[in-house]
N, C-alpha and C positions, 0 to 999 in steps of 0.2 A: 504493499500501503503507498510506505513511504519513498519506497524508491520510484515509484509513478510520482508521488507529488514532485521530488526535486525536479524528475525529468521532465515534468510539466513549466515549472517555473523557471528551469533554462529555457525551453523551447519558445514560453511566451516572452521573454527577454529577446532569443534570439530575433524572435518576429517582430520587436519593436511594439508589443503590448505590455510591456512593464518595463520600466526606465531602471536603471542602475540601483537607484535607493529602492523603490520599490520589490526588484529581486532581493537585495540583500536583506531590507526587512522580513521579507517570507521566507527568507532562508535560516535567519536570527531564529524565528520562532519553532522552528522545525527540531533543534537539538533538545530541549527540553522547555518544560513550561513551571514557573514558580507561582504555587500555589498559596505561598507564605508559609504553610504546615506541610508541604508537600511539593517535591520536584518532580515532575511526570516525564520518564526517557524517552521522548516519542523516536530517538534514535537506535532504540535496542532492537527493534524488528529489524532494521537493515543489519545491525550487526551479529545478530542472532538467529533472524527467522521467524522469530516468535516476538509480541507487544511484551511488555512490561507487565506484572503481572502483580495485582494487588493481594497484600497480605493482611486479611482484613482483621484480623485476632488483634487486640490494643486498638483500634480505632475505633472511634466513634461511628454510628450511622450516618452522620453529616458529613465527617470526612469521607468515607468510602463511597457516598453517594457524588460528592462534588468531582473526588478521582475519576469515577467511574465515567461520570456524564463528560468531563472535558476529554477523555480518551475517545469517548465513542460520538463526540460531536467531531472531535478532531480526525475520525476512519478508521478508529482502531477496534482490533476487537478485545473485548473486557473480559477479564479471567480473574475473579475473586476468589482466594482458597480462605480456609476457616472462617466462613461467614456464616451469622446467624440468621434467624428469622427476622431480627430488626432491621441487620445491614442491608437483607434482602428488598426490605417495604421500602425502607429510604430510597434504596437505587430504583425499585419501581417505580416510584412514583415521577422521578425522574426520565426515565425511559422506560416506556410501557411493556417493549418486545423483552425486556429481561427475566432471564429464564434463572429458577432457584433448583439446586442438585441437594434435596435436604442430607440425604444419609452421606453424601460427601462433603456436606457445606461448603462448594461451589456457588458463586453468581457468575453467568455466562451473558454476555450479550453480542453477538455476531452484526459486524459488520459486512463479511465477506463469506461467501458460501465455504462450506467446508471438502475441502478434493481427498478423499482417503486413499493412503496407500494401498499397495497389493502385499507388503509386508504387513504380517500380524503381530502385535504385542500380546503374549500372553499374560495375564493378571489371577496368579496362584495363590488362593488365601487358603490357611490353614484351618478355621473354625470360623462361625458365624460370627463371634464376638471381634474379629479382625475385618469384620464388612466395611466399617467406615472409613478405616484406613485403604482397603484395597478399591474402597469406591473414588475415595478422592484420587487414586492411580490410574482406575481406568477412564474416570470421566474425563480428566485433564488428559489422558492419553489420547482418547477420541475428540477433544477439543483443538487439540494439537494436530490432527489430521490424521490419526493413524487408525487403522483396522484394529479392533480388539477384540480379544475373546475371553471369556471369563471362566476360571474354575474353581468354584467355592466348596469350603467344607470338604478341602482333600489332606487333611492332615495326617501327619505320622502315627498317630492313634488307632488310627485304620487305614494302615499302608493300601490297603486293597481298592479304596477308593482312588488313589491315586494312580495305583498301579491302570484300573479301568480305563483311564482317561489320557493315559501316557500317548497314544498314538496321536492323538489331537493336540497334545501340548508340544510334540516334538517336529508339529508343523508350524511353531511360530517362532519368528525370527529374530524375538528377544521375550525372556520372562521378566517378572515382577513376582518375587515371592514374598509374602505376606505373612507372617506370624508371630506371635506370642508365644508365652508359658516359657516352653524350655528353647525355642526358636528354632528346630532340627531341619524343618520344612527346606530349606535352600540345600543345604549338604546333601539330603536324600535327591533331590534334583538334580543338583551337580554331580551327580555319580550315573546318571541317565539321561542325560540329553546334552548334546552340542552345542546349543544356544547359550550365550552368554547370560547369566542371570542375574538381576539387580534384586538384592535382599533387602525386607524393608521389616526392622523388628517393630512390634507394638509394645503399647504398655499394658497388654493383656496379661492376667496371671496374679496367682497369689503372693502375698509377702515378700518372699524369698526372692518373686520377680524383679523387687525393686523397679516398679515401673518401665520396666521394657529393658533394665540395663542389661539383664542374664541372658533374654535373647540376643541383644546388642552382642555381647561377649562372645557367645555361640556361633554368631555368623561372621564375627571376624575370625574367630579361630579354626573353621570350617577347614576340615580335612581337602576337600572336594576344589578342582582347579575351576577358575572361571565363574566364581561367585565374586561380585565387590556388593557393599553394604552404606546405606545411607542412613541416614538418622533415626531415631525411633518416634515413628509415626509419621515420616516424611513421606508421605505416598506422594505428592506434588515432587519433588526432587527426583524420587524414582522414575516416575513418568515422563519427567524432562530427561533424562540421561537415555531412557530406553528410547525417546522419540529421537533423541540424536544419534541415536546406532542405528534404527530403524531407516531415517532417510538418509546415510552412507548408503545402506543396503539395496534403496531404491534408485540409488546413482550407477550402482557398478553392473 
């Protein structure tokens, strides 16, 4: 979107539709917009291929609304993570077509159509309690243009459930493995598939789980190759990395 904006400004300048000062002023507005409490990085889409994402937790509904509205009116697709119902209601007042994914706690506003990849990202979740984090990963990956398949409640406590889905799982170009408790799922997957695995520890578990720390340490100490690990409950981070890997696969 912003590559097109820059090309349009340059073309209008070349055709004498914009003066030097007008073109300079237009280009000044593209890098970022200062709202006082936040600076929206509009050039991130050029650098990274996807616009800046709003981390809603810790922001007021009014702050999220203003950031989202300004991004939308400037032509960006909007993705807000860790969003509450109150955040969404405030954004919805400003942009009617805003969508809320309640389980994933994600707000989305589309300015451009989603062109799905051929390569598949598989989101594999150990248990039903892990679904909020798994859905954050799955919805984020879909909104970034990826084809996503979900494999839920296939943890190692009932290994036959995972093995039943193994043929489908092996068709995925990248896997996101989400697990709490002892966090063994990514290691088991790592010994069964050739795809890169991004492991997401969740804070699901009893006291000695230490709010996800035990799962994180298990995943970091995995004996299986091809397993990388993101932070506790960071479904968004896993999806972003998986999307970058998947895009490389699309170009090859």
